[in-house]
C-alpha positions as CSV (number, residue, x, y, z in Angstrom):
1,M,-17.8,-11.3,14.0
2,L,-17.0,-12.0,10.7
3,S,-17.2,-15.4,9.3
4,K,-14.2,-17.9,9.1
5,E,-14.2,-17.7,5.1
6,A,-13.9,-14.1,5.6
7,L,-11.1,-14.4,8.1
8,D,-9.3,-16.9,5.7
9,T,-9.3,-14.5,3.0
10,L,-8.1,-11.3,5.0
11,F,-5.7,-13.1,7.2
12,T,-5.4,-17.0,7.6
13,N,-4.8,-17.9,4.1
14,A,-3.9,-14.5,2.6
15,R,-0.2,-15.2,1.5
16,T,2.3,-12.6,-0.3
17,H,2.0,-13.5,-4.3
18,N,5.3,-13.6,-6.6
19,A,3.5,-14.9,-9.7
20,W,0.4,-13.7,-11.5
21,L,-2.3,-15.2,-13.6
22,D,-2.8,-13.7,-17.1
23,K,-6.2,-11.9,-16.1
24,P,-7.2,-8.4,-15.8
25,V,-7.9,-5.7,-13.0
26,T,-10.3,-3.2,-13.4
27,D,-10.8,0.3,-13.0
28,A,-13.6,-0.4,-10.9
29,Q,-11.8,-2.7,-8.6
30,L,-9.1,-0.4,-8.3
31,Q,-11.9,2.4,-7.3
32,E,-13.4,0.0,-5.1
33,I,-10.1,-1.0,-3.1
34,Y,-9.7,3.0,-2.6
35,D,-13.4,2.9,-1.4
36,L,-12.9,1.1,0.9
37,M,-9.5,1.8,2.0
38,K,-10.1,5.3,2.8
39,W,-12.1,4.5,6.0
40,G,-9.3,3.1,8.0
41,S,-8.6,4.9,10.7
42,T,-5.5,7.7,10.9
43,S,-4.0,10.0,13.3
44,A,-6.4,13.3,13.3
45,N,-7.9,11.6,10.1
46,C,-4.6,12.8,8.3
47,S,-4.9,10.4,5.5
48,P,-1.7,11.3,3.8
49,A,-1.5,7.9,1.4
50,R,-1.4,8.7,-2.5
51,I,-1.7,6.0,-4.7
52,V,-0.7,5.6,-8.3
53,F,-1.5,2.6,-10.0
54,V,0.8,1.4,-12.8
55,R,-0.9,-0.6,-15.5
56,S,0.2,0.8,-18.9
57,D,2.9,-0.9,-20.6
58,A,4.7,2.6,-20.7
59,E,4.5,3.8,-16.9
60,K,5.8,-0.1,-16.3
61,Q,8.7,0.2,-18.2
62,K,9.5,3.6,-16.2
63,L,8.7,1.1,-12.7
64,L,10.7,-1.9,-13.7
65,G,13.8,1.1,-14.1
66,C,13.2,1.2,-10.3
67,V,12.9,-1.9,-8.9
68,S,15.3,-4.5,-7.9
69,Q,16.6,-7.1,-9.8
70,G,14.4,-9.5,-7.6
71,N,11.6,-7.8,-8.0
72,F,11.9,-7.2,-11.5
73,E,10.0,-10.0,-13.5
74,K,7.3,-10.3,-10.7
75,T,6.5,-6.6,-11.1
76,K,6.5,-7.1,-14.8
77,A,4.2,-10.1,-14.6
78,A,1.5,-8.3,-12.3
79,P,-1.3,-6.7,-13.8
80,V,-1.1,-3.7,-11.9
81,T,1.2,-2.6,-9.5
82,A,0.1,0.3,-6.9
83,I,2.9,2.5,-5.3
84,I,1.6,3.5,-1.8
85,G,2.8,7.0,-1.7
86,M,2.9,9.9,1.6
87,D,1.8,13.5,0.8
88,M,4.6,15.3,2.9
89,E,2.1,18.1,3.0
90,F,-0.8,15.9,4.4
91,F,-1.6,18.3,7.0
92,E,-2.7,21.0,4.2
93,K,-5.9,18.8,3.5
94,L,-6.3,18.7,7.9
95,P,-8.8,22.1,7.5
96,Q,-11.0,19.4,5.0
97,L,-10.5,16.5,7.2
98,F,-10.4,17.3,10.5
99,P,-12.2,20.4,10.7
100,H,-12.9,20.2,14.2
101,A,-9.7,21.3,15.5
102,D,-6.6,23.3,14.4
103,A,-4.6,20.3,13.1
104,R,-2.7,21.8,10.6
105,S,-0.9,24.2,13.0
106,W,0.4,20.8,14.6
107,F,2.5,20.2,11.9
108,V,3.6,23.3,10.2
109,G,7.2,23.8,10.7
110,N,7.7,20.4,12.4
111,Q,9.3,18.6,9.9
112,A,10.2,15.4,12.5
113,N,6.3,15.3,13.6
114,I,5.8,15.6,9.5
115,D,8.0,12.8,8.7
116,A,6.5,10.3,11.1
117,T,3.1,10.9,10.9
118,A,3.1,10.8,7.0
119,F,5.1,7.5,7.2
120,R,3.6,6.0,10.2
121,N,0.1,6.6,8.9
122,S,0.8,6.0,5.1
123,S,2.0,2.6,6.1
124,L,-1.5,2.2,7.8
125,Q,-3.0,3.2,4.8
126,G,-0.8,0.7,3.3
127,A,-2.1,-2.1,5.1
128,Y,-5.7,-1.2,4.9
129,F,-5.0,-0.9,1.2
130,M,-3.9,-4.8,0.9
131,L,-6.9,-5.7,3.5
132,A,-9.2,-4.0,1.0
133,A,-7.5,-5.6,-2.1
134,R,-8.1,-9.2,-0.5
135,A,-12.0,-8.2,-0.1
136,V,-12.4,-7.7,-3.5
137,G,-10.6,-10.7,-4.2
138,L,-7.3,-10.0,-5.6
139,D,-4.2,-11.0,-4.1
140,C,-0.9,-8.6,-3.0
141,G,2.5,-8.9,-3.7
142,P,3.8,-5.8,-1.3
143,M,7.4,-5.4,-1.7
144,S,10.5,-2.6,-0.5
145,G,13.1,-3.3,-3.0
146,F,12.9,-0.6,-5.2
147,D,15.2,2.5,-5.4
148,A,13.4,5.2,-4.0
149,D,15.1,8.5,-5.4
150,K,14.5,6.8,-8.7
151,L,10.7,6.2,-8.3
152,N,10.0,9.4,-6.9
153,A,11.5,11.0,-9.6
154,A,9.4,9.2,-12.1
155,F,6.3,8.9,-10.6
156,F,6.3,12.4,-8.3
157,A,8.5,14.6,-9.4
158,G,7.2,18.2,-8.8
159,T,4.7,17.1,-6.1
160,T,4.9,16.9,-2.1
161,V,4.5,13.0,-2.5
162,K,7.4,10.4,-1.6
163,V,7.0,6.7,-2.0
164,N,6.8,4.6,0.9
165,F,6.1,1.0,-0.6
166,I,4.8,-0.8,-3.8
167,C,2.3,-3.4,-4.2
168,N,1.6,-5.8,-7.1
169,L,-1.9,-6.8,-7.4
170,G,-3.9,-9.2,-9.2
171,Y,-5.1,-12.7,-9.2
172,G,-2.1,-14.7,-7.8
173,D,-0.6,-18.2,-9.5
174,A,-1.3,-20.3,-6.3
175,Q,0.6,-22.9,-7.6
176,Q,3.8,-21.1,-7.7
177,L,3.5,-19.7,-4.0
178,F,6.6,-20.6,-1.6
179,P,6.0,-22.8,1.6
180,R,4.5,-20.7,4.2
181,S,6.9,-19.5,6.4
182,P,6.5,-19.5,10.4
183,R,4.9,-16.8,12.2
184,L,5.7,-16.1,16.0
185,S,3.6,-17.3,18.7
186,F,1.4,-15.1,21.1
187,D,3.8,-15.8,23.8
188,E,6.5,-14.6,21.5
189,A,5.4,-11.6,20.7
190,C,3.0,-10.3,23.0
191,K,2.4,-9.0,26.9
192,I,-0.7,-8.9,28.6
193,V,0.1,-6.2,31.4
């Protein structure tokens, strides 16, 4: 069992941050996040997530042109924004990632299965990504408010990748957190049968 401190870092005290301290995020930290998150389970080890870490001023300006008004300032202030994408041809990597079966054949020509698998598993990987970021000492601000078509054109043109969601990364300013929102109780959300 993880220590209470570790559980607090990953879950209990983890918050969605909207304000950021002026403290850089290093390339080594971004590498470490990926090197942790990649071990999270996906169906048939399909691993469809692809990540673009946006840090430079020029790329940040492209990103800001894609986000909603409500996400503009917090994204502008974040040291890094991760675009969590999903490779819609993830199945082409299955001979490498799932070599003990012909898993590629499960997807070729089955767009509904491709779409569902890419979205479900890149979302799982996005959650692993946030846990990994918290584990290495960073805070997260995941968001949905963006124009997917504009973002795909700006960052994934000419590729088989589409955006799933975006996540600001850095050292959050705890002084500017909103009060914590309530959660459903076990009995409201769960059933043991």
